[in-house]
C-alpha positions in Angstrom: -14.1 -85.0 -0.3 -11.4 -83.1 1.5 -9.4 -85.3 3.8 -8.7 -82.5 6.2 -11.5 -80.7 8.2 -12.0 -77.0 8.1 -10.7 -75.0 11.0 -13.5 -73.8 13.3 -13.4 -70.2 12.2 -13.4 -71.1 8.5 -16.3 -73.5 9.1 -18.3 -70.8 11.0 -17.6 -68.1 8.4 -18.8 -70.4 5.6 -21.9 -71.3 7.7 -22.6 -67.6 8.3 -22.6 -67.0 4.5 -24.6 -70.1 3.6 -28.0 -68.4 3.8 -27.2 -64.9 2.7 -24.4 -62.6 1.6 -23.0 -60.4 4.3 -20.3 -57.7 4.9 -17.5 -58.5 7.3 -19.0 -57.0 10.4 -22.3 -58.8 9.8 -20.4 -62.1 9.3 -18.7 -61.6 12.6 -22.1 -60.8 14.3 -23.6 -63.9 12.7 -20.8 -66.1 14.0 -21.3 -64.6 17.5 -25.0 -65.3 17.3 -24.6 -68.8 16.0 -22.2 -69.7 18.7 -24.2 -67.9 21.5 -21.2 -65.7 22.1 -18.6 -68.5 22.4 -16.8 -67.3 19.3 -16.3 -63.6 18.6 -13.9 -63.2 15.8 -11.3 -60.4 16.2 -11.0 -58.1 13.2 -7.6 -59.3 12.1 -8.5 -63.0 12.4 -11.9 -62.4 10.7 -10.5 -60.6 7.6 -7.4 -62.9 7.4 -9.8 -65.9 7.3 -12.1 -64.2 4.8 -9.1 -63.4 2.6 -7.9 -67.1 2.8 -11.4 -68.3 1.9 -11.5 -65.9 -1.1 -8.1 -67.1 -2.3 -9.3 -70.7 -2.0 -12.4 -69.9 -4.1 -14.8 -70.9 -1.3 -16.3 -67.4 -1.0 -16.5 -64.5 -3.4 -17.1 -60.8 -3.3 -20.7 -60.3 -4.4 -20.3 -56.5 -4.6 -18.6 -53.5 -3.0 -20.3 -50.5 -1.5 -19.2 -47.3 0.0 -20.9 -46.6 3.4 -20.0 -43.5 5.3 -17.0 -42.9 3.1 -15.7 -46.4 3.7 -15.5 -49.2 1.2 -17.3 -52.4 2.3 -17.2 -55.8 0.6 -20.2 -58.0 0.6 -19.2 -61.7 0.7 -21.2 -64.6 -0.6 -20.6 -68.3 -0.5 -19.2 -69.6 -3.8 -20.4 -72.9 -5.3 -17.1 -74.5 -4.2 -17.7 -73.2 -0.7 -21.2 -74.6 -0.6 -19.8 -78.0 -1.7 -17.0 -77.9 0.9 -19.5 -76.9 3.6 -21.8 -79.8 2.7 -18.7 -82.2 2.8 -17.7 -80.8 6.2 -21.3 -81.2 7.6 -21.2 -84.8 6.6 -17.8 -85.4 8.1 -18.9 -83.8 11.4 -22.1 -85.8 11.4 -20.2 -89.0 10.9 -17.9 -88.1 13.8 -20.8 -87.3 16.0 -22.4 -90.6 15.1 -19.2 -92.4 16.1 -19.0 -90.5 19.4 -22.6 -91.4 20.3 -22.0 -95.1 19.4 -18.9 -95.3 21.6 -20.6 -93.5 24.4 -23.5 -96.0 24.2 -21.1 -98.9 24.1 -19.2 -97.5 27.0 -22.3 -97.1 29.1 -23.3 -100.7 28.3 -19.9 -102.0 29.3 -20.1 -100.2 32.6 -23.4 -101.9 33.6 
């Protein structure tokens, strides 16, 4: 398991690709929908993060298409990305459990 958690954008991008391959704009729209508009990746940040995830082997290019004369890459979650996303989900769940425990202990201490 990785000692360091994923940055929020990387976590969201991997999550957006967990259920289906998507092209960059669709990934950004999925992130926006998942976060109810709280996170709207800018183009530079989006493609920079996708390139880093590609370089780390967490995502892969499933295929390339030409749409309207423009090249479009379709990204998919790589097996290593699925494993990392599962690890991150467990890490976040453990943190959430600890937060809830401490909040409950704090509420009890106040009474």
